[in-house]
Backbone as CSV, one residue per row, in Angstrom:
resi,resn,N_x,N_y,N_z,CA_x,CA_y,CA_z,C_x,C_y,C_z
1,MET,9.164,77.040,45.295,9.720,76.068,44.357,8.764,75.855,43.193
2,LYS,9.297,75.800,41.985,8.491,75.497,40.791,8.547,73.994,40.541
3,ILE,7.403,73.345,40.660,7.339,71.896,40.493,6.559,71.565,39.237
4,GLY,7.159,70.801,38.350,6.475,70.305,37.161,5.830,68.963,37.459
5,LEU,4.539,68.867,37.220,3.796,67.626,37.445,3.609,66.925,36.108
6,LEU,4.312,65.827,35.917,4.206,65.048,34.685,3.061,64.064,34.867
7,GLU,1.884,64.463,34.402,0.653,63.705,34.637,0.524,62.629,33.563
8,THR,0.625,61.373,33.996,0.637,60.256,33.048,-0.654,59.446,33.076
9,GLY,-1.638,59.889,33.849,-2.904,59.171,33.922,-3.974,60.027,34.556
10,ASN,-5.181,59.472,34.607,-6.344,60.168,35.149,-7.179,59.203,35.972
11,PRO,-7.880,59.665,36.999,-8.813,58.797,37.707,-9.855,58.238,36.725
12,PRO,-10.239,56.972,36.885,-11.185,56.377,35.939,-12.605,56.899,36.112
13,GLY,-13.364,56.818,35.043,-14.787,57.175,35.099,-15.002,58.598,35.541
14,ASP,-15.936,58.772,36.473,-16.271,60.114,36.952,-15.592,60.449,38.277
15,LEU,-14.557,59.684,38.663,-13.930,59.914,39.967,-13.207,61.259,40.031
16,ALA,-12.703,61.738,38.895,-12.004,63.029,38.906,-12.945,64.164,39.297
17,ALA,-14.223,64.036,38.927,-15.185,65.091,39.264,-15.336,65.232,40.773
18,THR,-15.183,64.133,41.492,-15.329,64.150,42.951,-13.997,64.381,43.664
19,TYR,-12.951,63.727,43.182,-11.686,63.705,43.924,-10.574,64.528,43.283
20,GLY,-10.791,65.026,42.086,-9.767,65.810,41.413,-8.829,64.949,40.583
21,SER,-8.019,65.612,39.778,-7.044,64.926,38.930,-5.863,64.460,39.773
22,TYR,-5.004,63.622,39.183,-3.806,63.200,39.903,-2.877,64.376,40.171
23,SER,-2.794,65.303,39.241,-1.952,66.476,39.491,-2.503,67.297,40.656
24,ALA,-3.825,67.434,40.741,-4.426,68.168,41.857,-4.156,67.471,43.187
25,MET,-4.149,66.137,43.181,-3.845,65.396,44.406,-2.424,65.686,44.867
26,PHE,-1.493,65.788,43.925,-0.111,66.092,44.302,0.033,67.531,44.778
27,GLU,-0.708,68.436,44.190,-0.669,69.813,44.679,-1.157,69.868,46.127
28,ALA,-2.208,69.122,46.429,-2.720,69.081,47.801,-1.710,68.422,48.736
29,LEU,-1.031,67.379,48.267,-0.055,66.660,49.087,1.147,67.535,49.419
30,LEU,1.671,68.242,48.415,2.920,68.983,48.580,2.707,70.398,49.088
31,GLY,1.502,70.931,48.943,1.161,72.178,49.595,1.169,73.407,48.711
32,PRO,0.481,74.463,49.162,0.285,75.669,48.363,1.498,76.590,48.321
33,GLU,2.549,76.266,49.073,3.718,77.141,49.068,4.543,77.013,47.786
34,HIS,4.242,76.022,46.976,4.938,75.833,45.699,4.069,76.312,44.544
35,SER,4.697,76.574,43.403,3.949,76.804,42.167,4.062,75.555,41.302
36,TYR,3.027,75.290,40.527,2.949,74.024,39.787,2.663,74.275,38.312
37,SER,3.307,73.473,37.467,2.987,73.408,36.042,2.619,71.967,35.724
38,VAL,1.490,71.775,35.068,1.005,70.433,34.761,1.234,70.136,33.280
39,TYR,1.813,68.958,33.013,2.075,68.509,31.640,1.263,67.243,31.398
40,ASP,0.387,67.269,30.401,-0.415,66.095,30.059,0.437,65.195,29.165
41,VAL,1.177,64.310,29.795,2.162,63.496,29.072,1.489,62.590,28.056
42,GLN,0.293,62.104,28.370,-0.415,61.225,27.444,-0.755,61.929,26.134
43,LYS,-0.847,63.257,26.174,-1.109,64.034,24.964,0.179,64.545,24.325
44,GLY,1.311,64.057,24.818,2.584,64.452,24.241,3.203,65.691,24.853
45,GLU,2.643,66.193,25.941,3.194,67.394,26.578,4.349,67.015,27.503
46,LEU,5.510,67.615,27.243,6.672,67.479,28.107,7.403,68.813,28.126
47,PRO,8.140,69.112,29.181,8.922,70.342,29.170,9.928,70.338,28.016
48,ALA,10.131,71.507,27.415,11.139,71.612,26.352,12.536,71.448,26.917
49,ASP,12.700,71.791,28.194,14.002,71.726,28.855,13.743,71.414,30.323
50,PRO,14.507,70.503,30.942,14.306,70.236,32.366,14.400,71.480,33.240
51,ALA,15.133,72.495,32.791,15.312,73.716,33.579,14.041,74.565,33.669
52,GLU,12.960,74.165,32.979,11.690,74.900,33.084,11.164,74.906,34.519
53,ASN,11.518,73.885,35.300,11.045,73.784,36.682,12.210,73.409,37.596
54,ASP,11.999,73.639,38.891,13.029,73.294,39.874,13.067,71.806,40.169
55,ALA,11.946,71.116,39.953,11.832,69.692,40.241,10.634,69.142,39.480
56,TYR,10.568,67.815,39.382,9.465,67.153,38.682,8.927,65.987,39.506
57,VAL,7.605,65.803,39.421,6.936,64.644,39.996,6.250,63.900,38.854
58,ILE,6.468,62.587,38.774,5.839,61.758,37.750,4.731,60.957,38.428
59,THR,3.510,61.094,37.929,2.333,60.540,38.603,2.100,59.069,38.258
60,GLY,1.051,58.531,38.850,0.588,57.200,38.523,-0.193,57.176,37.219
61,SER,-0.409,55.973,36.711,-1.103,55.782,35.438,-1.660,54.373,35.379
62,ALA,-2.739,54.190,34.632,-3.248,52.840,34.371,-2.387,52.113,33.340
63,ALA,-1.530,52.841,32.641,-0.664,52.240,31.622,0.476,51.471,32.270
64,GLY,1.052,50.551,31.504,2.276,49.867,31.904,3.457,50.474,31.181
65,VAL,4.611,50.476,31.809,5.787,51.080,31.173,6.201,50.327,29.915
66,TYR,5.750,49.083,29.798,6.079,48.238,28.640,5.024,48.344,27.529
67,ASP,3.957,49.133,27.744,2.907,49.268,26.737,3.416,50.040,25.519
68,PRO,2.997,49.665,24.303,3.466,50.349,23.088,2.691,51.638,22.825
69,LEU,2.804,52.571,23.748,2.097,53.850,23.647,3.066,54.930,23.170
70,PRO,2.588,55.875,22.373,3.511,56.825,21.736,4.186,57.784,22.699
71,TRP,3.671,57.936,23.917,4.253,58.892,24.859,5.264,58.282,25.818
72,ILE,5.398,56.952,25.824,6.273,56.283,26.795,7.745,56.595,26.529
73,GLU,8.194,56.388,25.302,9.622,56.597,25.001,10.039,58.061,25.150
74,PRO,9.224,59.041,24.695,9.606,60.436,24.947,9.721,60.765,26.437
75,LEU,8.868,60.172,27.265,8.969,60.402,28.704,10.272,59.828,29.245
76,LYS,10.611,58.612,28.829,11.885,58.030,29.267,13.058,58.918,28.851
77,ALA,12.998,59.417,27.636,14.085,60.271,27.144,14.193,61.543,27.976
78,PHE,13.050,62.128,28.339,13.075,63.329,29.169,13.684,63.022,30.534
79,LEU,13.319,61.901,31.128,13.849,61.544,32.440,15.355,61.338,32.386
80,ARG,15.834,60.738,31.307,17.284,60.567,31.171,17.981,61.917,31.004
81,GLU,17.319,62.841,30.319,17.880,64.179,30.156,17.938,64.918,31.491
82,ALA,16.905,64.744,32.301,16.829,65.436,33.592,17.687,64.781,34.661
83,LYS,18.043,63.534,34.484,18.765,62.763,35.503,20.038,63.479,35.944
84,GLY,20.141,63.690,37.243,21.325,64.331,37.794,21.328,65.841,37.696
85,GLU,20.372,66.399,36.951,20.308,67.852,36.763,19.160,68.473,37.555
86,THR,17.994,67.829,37.502,16.785,68.355,38.139,16.208,67.281,39.054
87,PRO,15.868,67.592,40.301,15.303,66.588,41.205,14.024,65.958,40.645
88,LEU,13.910,64.655,40.842,12.785,63.874,40.329,12.170,63.061,41.457
89,VAL,10.831,62.981,41.443,10.093,62.117,42.361,9.106,61.308,41.528
90,GLY,9.194,59.988,41.608,8.283,59.122,40.868,7.376,58.358,41.808
91,VAL,6.091,58.249,41.454,5.102,57.553,42.280,4.359,56.527,41.433
92,CYS,4.353,55.282,41.878,3.687,54.150,41.221,4.181,54.001,39.776
93,PHE,3.394,54.376,38.774,3.904,54.338,37.402,5.177,55.180,37.289
94,GLY,5.208,56.326,37.973,6.404,57.164,37.953,7.625,56.443,38.505
95,HIS,7.424,55.671,39.559,8.467,54.826,40.160,8.974,53.818,39.123
96,GLN,8.046,53.222,38.399,8.401,52.188,37.428,9.080,52.769,36.187
97,ILE,8.570,53.883,35.672,9.138,54.453,34.446,10.540,55.011,34.707
98,MET,10.778,55.529,35.915,12.124,55.971,36.254,13.086,54.793,36.273
99,ALA,12.662,53.689,36.873,13.520,52.501,36.911,13.839,52.019,35.496
100,GLU,12.842,51.967,34.637,13.059,51.534,33.241,13.958,52.508,32.495
101,ALA,13.711,53.807,32.658,14.485,54.815,31.940,15.952,54.769,32.334
102,PHE,16.228,54.406,33.592,17.593,54.433,34.095,18.294,53.086,34.032
103,GLY,17.623,52.076,33.423,18.298,50.806,33.177,17.796,49.622,33.961
104,GLY,16.695,49.776,34.711,16.115,48.661,35.444,15.086,47.914,34.615
105,LYS,14.304,47.072,35.291,13.299,46.284,34.582,12.006,46.224,35.385
106,VAL,10.868,46.352,34.669,9.531,46.308,35.261,8.715,45.263,34.513
107,ILE,7.931,44.481,35.256,7.056,43.486,34.641,5.675,43.540,35.300
108,LYS,4.695,42.922,34.636,3.403,42.651,35.286,3.625,41.446,36.186
109,SER,3.597,41.643,37.471,4.006,40.619,38.418,2.991,39.484,38.515
110,ASP,3.503,38.258,38.637,2.614,37.114,38.843,2.126,37.043,40.295
111,LYS,2.564,37.984,41.130,2.039,38.057,42.500,0.623,38.607,42.525
112,GLY,0.207,39.245,41.420,-1.123,39.829,41.372,-1.136,41.247,41.911
113,TRP,-2.320,41.686,42.322,-2.522,43.077,42.720,-2.127,43.318,44.167
114,GLY,-1.439,44.425,44.376,-1.232,44.973,45.708,-2.170,46.154,45.854
115,VAL,-3.160,46.050,46.709,-4.193,47.080,46.791,-4.621,47.239,48.245
116,GLY,-5.047,48.444,48.591,-5.357,48.750,49.976,-4.161,49.408,50.638
117,LEU,-4.119,49.387,51.970,-3.010,49.986,52.694,-1.792,49.080,52.579
118,GLN,-0.698,49.624,52.053,0.520,48.852,51.808,1.575,49.249,52.835
119,ALA,2.064,48.275,53.601,3.040,48.544,54.664,4.434,48.130,54.212
120,TYR,5.385,49.058,54.356,6.784,48.792,54.011,7.644,48.913,55.266
121,GLU,8.659,48.078,55.349,9.662,48.201,56.400,10.795,49.080,55.887
122,VAL,11.202,50.052,56.683,12.321,50.927,56.307,13.628,50.196,56.586
123,SER,14.427,50.013,55.548,15.667,49.247,55.671,16.913,50.118,55.611
124,ASP,16.777,51.341,55.147,17.904,52.264,55.054,17.340,53.669,55.197
125,ARG,18.191,54.629,55.460,17.692,55.949,55.811,18.498,57.030,55.123
126,GLU,17.784,58.088,54.717,18.409,59.287,54.162,18.155,60.459,55.101
127,THR,18.886,61.547,54.901,18.789,62.683,55.819,17.422,63.350,55.804
128,TRP,16.669,63.223,54.698,15.355,63.855,54.603,14.243,63.001,55.221
129,MET,14.595,61.798,55.701,13.631,60.923,56.367,13.666,61.157,57.876
130,ASP,12.634,60.671,58.579,12.675,60.658,60.034,13.046,59.249,60.492
131,ASP,12.772,58.938,61.758,13.226,57.650,62.292,12.153,56.566,62.254
132,ALA,11.108,56.739,61.437,10.066,55.705,61.316,10.682,54.385,60.842
133,ARG,10.251,53.306,61.447,10.752,51.984,61.058,9.826,51.307,60.049
134,HIS,8.574,51.757,60.007,7.593,51.213,59.069,6.756,52.367,58.530
135,VAL,6.301,52.250,57.291,5.382,53.234,56.719,4.253,52.486,56.024
136,ALA,3.033,53.008,56.152,1.851,52.385,55.548,1.078,53.448,54.779
137,VAL,0.882,53.202,53.496,0.315,54.184,52.571,-0.576,53.440,51.577
138,PRO,-1.676,54.050,51.105,-2.496,53.376,50.091,-1.689,53.009,48.848
139,GLY,-2.002,51.861,48.287,-1.340,51.418,47.064,-2.331,50.770,46.112
140,SER,-1.930,50.679,44.849,-2.753,50.013,43.835,-1.871,49.701,42.643
141,HIS,-1.357,48.475,42.583,-0.453,48.138,41.477,-0.379,46.629,41.281
142,GLN,-0.114,46.265,40.041,0.238,44.890,39.713,1.651,44.831,39.137
143,ASP,2.037,45.860,38.392,3.397,45.927,37.861,4.379,46.168,39.004
144,GLN,5.597,45.644,38.830,6.626,45.827,39.841,7.999,45.990,39.197
145,VAL,8.834,46.795,39.852,10.254,46.837,39.508,10.872,45.539,40.005
146,ILE,11.545,44.819,39.110,12.173,43.559,39.521,13.689,43.588,39.389
147,GLU,14.229,44.571,38.656,15.678,44.748,38.562,15.991,46.219,38.770
148,LEU,16.903,46.496,39.698,17.260,47.880,39.987,18.264,48.413,38.974
149,PRO,18.126,49.681,38.611,19.168,50.309,37.797,20.426,50.530,38.632
150,ALA,21.548,50.718,37.946,22.769,51.108,38.639,22.524,52.431,39.348
151,GLY,23.026,52.555,40.565,22.866,53.795,41.323,21.637,53.853,42.187
152,ALA,20.723,52.884,42.052,19.508,52.858,42.876,19.763,52.061,44.151
153,ARG,19.182,52.542,45.248,19.306,51.859,46.534,17.942,51.794,47.189
154,VAL,17.634,50.638,47.783,16.323,50.437,48.415,16.313,51.070,49.800
155,LEU,15.277,51.883,50.041,15.074,52.478,51.360,13.981,51.776,52.150
156,ALA,12.987,51.215,51.456,11.875,50.553,52.145,11.191,49.600,51.179
157,GLY,10.551,48.579,51.740,9.832,47.619,50.914,9.182,46.559,51.781
158,SER,8.618,45.558,51.123,7.922,44.470,51.807,8.203,43.181,51.056
159,ALA,7.732,42.067,51.605,7.876,40.794,50.896,7.151,40.850,49.553
160,PHE,6.003,41.542,49.523,5.242,41.654,48.280,5.905,42.635,47.316
161,THR,6.414,43.738,47.842,7.032,44.782,47.017,8.432,45.072,47.573
162,PRO,9.430,44.255,47.202,10.768,44.437,47.770,11.378,45.802,47.464
163,TYR,11.102,46.329,46.278,11.680,47.610,45.879,10.621,48.711,46.016
164,GLY,10.187,48.935,47.264,9.055,49.822,47.508,9.393,51.296,47.427
165,VAL,10.526,51.698,48.006,10.990,53.091,47.969,12.456,53.071,47.581
166,LEU,12.809,53.846,46.567,14.179,53.870,46.046,14.752,55.269,46.113
167,VAL,16.068,55.347,46.289,16.805,56.590,46.097,17.857,56.328,45.018
168,TYR,18.022,57.312,44.138,19.023,57.235,43.079,20.183,58.145,43.462
169,GLU,21.279,57.548,43.874,22.381,58.322,44.418,23.089,59.161,43.357
170,ASP,22.911,58.799,42.093,23.573,59.527,41.004,22.603,60.401,40.215
171,ALA,21.393,60.618,40.761,20.373,61.226,39.908,19.516,62.298,40.570
172,LYS,19.748,62.650,41.847,18.855,63.585,42.543,17.411,63.103,42.433
173,ALA,17.181,61.833,42.700,15.862,61.254,42.433,15.477,60.249,43.512
174,ILE,14.169,60.225,43.818,13.583,59.194,44.669,12.296,58.716,44.009
175,SER,11.870,57.522,44.396,10.604,57.012,43.855,9.996,56.032,44.834
176,MET,8.685,55.820,44.688,7.964,54.927,45.589,6.813,54.260,44.840
177,GLN,6.534,53.012,45.246,5.501,52.249,44.561,4.104,52.580,45.070
178,PHE,3.965,52.947,46.331,2.621,53.254,46.819,2.240,54.701,46.503
179,HIS,1.055,55.127,46.956,0.440,56.391,46.523,0.178,57.333,47.701
180,PRO,1.146,58.122,48.153,0.862,59.039,49.255,-0.129,60.141,48.901
181,GLU,-0.335,60.371,47.600,-1.294,61.407,47.181,-2.744,60.926,47.255
182,PHE,-2.979,59.630,47.413,-4.334,59.086,47.498,-4.887,59.279,48.911
183,SER,-6.019,59.930,49.027,-6.744,59.926,50.296,-7.382,58.549,50.469
184,PRO,-7.638,58.119,51.715,-8.351,56.845,51.893,-9.681,56.823,51.148
185,ALA,-10.382,57.960,51.106,-11.678,57.996,50.417,-11.504,57.728,48.922
186,TYR,-10.491,58.348,48.305,-10.272,58.084,46.881,-9.812,56.645,46.662
187,ALA,-8.911,56.163,47.507,-8.428,54.788,47.352,-9.581,53.793,47.426
188,LYS,-10.533,54.043,48.344,-11.709,53.165,48.452,-12.584,53.270,47.205
189,ALA,-12.789,54.500,46.714,-13.617,54.686,45.516,-12.991,54.010,44.302
190,LEU,-11.661,54.070,44.210,-10.963,53.427,43.095,-11.150,51.914,43.144
191,ILE,-11.077,51.351,44.329,-11.299,49.904,44.470,-12.719,49.542,44.067
192,GLU,-13.684,50.331,44.513,-15.075,50.052,44.141,-15.276,50.131,42.633
193,ALA,-14.582,51.078,41.980,-14.708,51.225,40.525,-14.159,50.009,39.789
194,ARG,-13.267,49.284,40.443,-12.611,48.130,39.802,-13.080,46.794,40.364
195,ARG,-14.024,46.854,41.293,-14.580,45.631,41.877,-15.220,44.780,40.782
196,GLY,-14.879,43.508,40.774,-15.473,42.595,39.804,-14.766,42.563,38.471
197,THR,-13.845,43.497,38.230,-13.054,43.470,36.991,-11.602,43.140,37.330
198,ARG,-10.940,44.045,38.049,-9.556,43.765,38.454,-9.491,43.007,39.774
199,PHE,-10.487,43.229,40.647,-10.467,42.615,41.970,-11.731,41.802,42.203
200,THR,-11.575,40.682,42.912,-12.750,39.939,43.362,-13.398,40.703,44.522
201,ASP,-14.626,40.330,44.851,-15.293,40.945,45.998,-14.468,40.756,47.268
202,GLU,-13.896,39.579,47.434,-13.104,39.293,48.637,-11.879,40.205,48.700
203,GLN,-11.179,40.357,47.574,-10.013,41.244,47.538,-10.423,42.692,47.817
204,ALA,-11.512,43.106,47.182,-11.972,44.491,47.347,-12.367,44.758,48.791
205,ASP,-13.091,43.843,49.412,-13.541,44.042,50.789,-12.348,44.141,51.737
206,ALA,-11.355,43.266,51.558,-10.178,43.280,52.435,-9.384,44.563,52.253
207,ALA,-9.225,45.004,51.005,-8.464,46.223,50.731,-9.156,47.444,51.319
208,ILE,-10.474,47.525,51.148,-11.223,48.664,51.687,-11.147,48.682,53.203
209,ALA,-11.258,47.521,53.836,-11.164,47.455,55.300,-9.799,47.944,55.783
210,SER,-8.741,47.614,55.047,-7.387,48.005,55.463,-7.204,49.516,55.471
211,LEU,-7.945,50.211,54.628,-7.774,51.656,54.472,-8.372,52.454,55.628
212,SER,-9.049,51.787,56.551,-9.565,52.471,57.733,-8.495,52.645,58.809
213,ALA,-7.357,51.973,58.653,-6.267,52.108,59.620,-5.506,53.415,59.392
214,GLU,-4.678,53.797,60.354,-3.847,54.990,60.229,-2.883,54.832,59.049
215,ASN,-2.597,55.957,58.380,-1.642,55.903,57.276,-0.548,56.954,57.462
216,ASP,0.480,56.846,56.642,1.650,57.723,56.721,1.750,58.665,55.528
217,CYS,0.610,59.044,54.959,0.654,59.956,53.807,1.282,61.298,54.184
218,ASP,0.945,61.828,55.347,1.535,63.099,55.772,3.043,62.961,55.968
219,ARG,3.457,61.837,56.535,4.902,61.608,56.711,5.600,61.563,55.360
220,MET,4.994,60.885,54.383,5.615,60.800,53.058,5.652,62.162,52.384
221,ALA,4.619,62.979,52.592,4.634,64.341,52.061,5.811,65.113,52.642
222,ALA,6.052,64.945,53.947,7.177,65.623,54.591,8.502,65.104,54.053
223,TRP,8.611,63.801,53.839,9.849,63.244,53.276,10.119,63.830,51.888
224,ILE,9.088,63.818,51.044,9.257,64.355,49.687,9.632,65.837,49.750
225,GLY,8.934,66.583,50.614,9.214,68.009,50.729,10.642,68.285,51.158
226,ARG,11.130,67.544,52.154,12.505,67.753,52.622,13.515,67.317,51.565
227,PHE,13.217,66.230,50.849,14.099,65.805,49.759,14.218,66.901,48.706
228,LEU,13.082,67.461,48.300,13.107,68.491,47.265,13.831,69.746,47.748
229,GLU,13.600,70.133,48.992,14.306,71.302,49.527,15.812,71.071,49.540
230,GLN,16.207,69.889,49.971,17.634,69.557,50.039,18.271,69.575,48.657
231,GLU,17.599,68.981,47.687,18.193,68.861,46.347,18.154,70.152,45.566
232,THR,17.154,70.991,45.798,17.102,72.261,45.078,18.046,73.301,45.684
233,ARG,18.405,73.102,46.955,19.423,73.986,47.564,20.814,73.674,47.062
234,GLY,21.031,72.355,46.751,22.387,71.891,46.443,22.922,72.386,45.135
């Protein structure tokens, strides 16, 4: 499968030198059996046509979907063009920009930061999922989807993040707020990089401690893989 990675952000500081880029994290998550094309969306790189790849993954970013950045609107336009034609997977910022592009709403939540291991309850099921009732995956976000677009259905979430995992029944698309591509080591390093600026010491310590528990990143990789196989066959 040819997967286009729409890279909308980069690890802060020198973390990329140790842990790799966000696109590299997704390549590791989804596996070497696929071929990948990386588009630096922040520099204005987007596919000329959605048909350039069999599917697309939209990565996380430090940006907000509401920020007045020159690459935000072209990305939304591309997603609307690809909707229903090419399978899409959005993660964190990707989850939010898909919701905005398709008619939903995202805000900087007054709930504050969701960071560390984020646990969602599975409320609905698709054929590419297994029978897990709960999933726990590293997360790092303050922005949240607060209004669903038409055609979106919630598959999993929590009291903190009600719209945690979405499927778009009219779009060959899924998205999730947490980060299955983050290893616990990277998630911990990211928290340390933001300690004292975005997070208090107490928040950082609790989040780092949570990341020592078992996670479902491999399960989410399998879900994404089966979704993409199903949609590219169809």
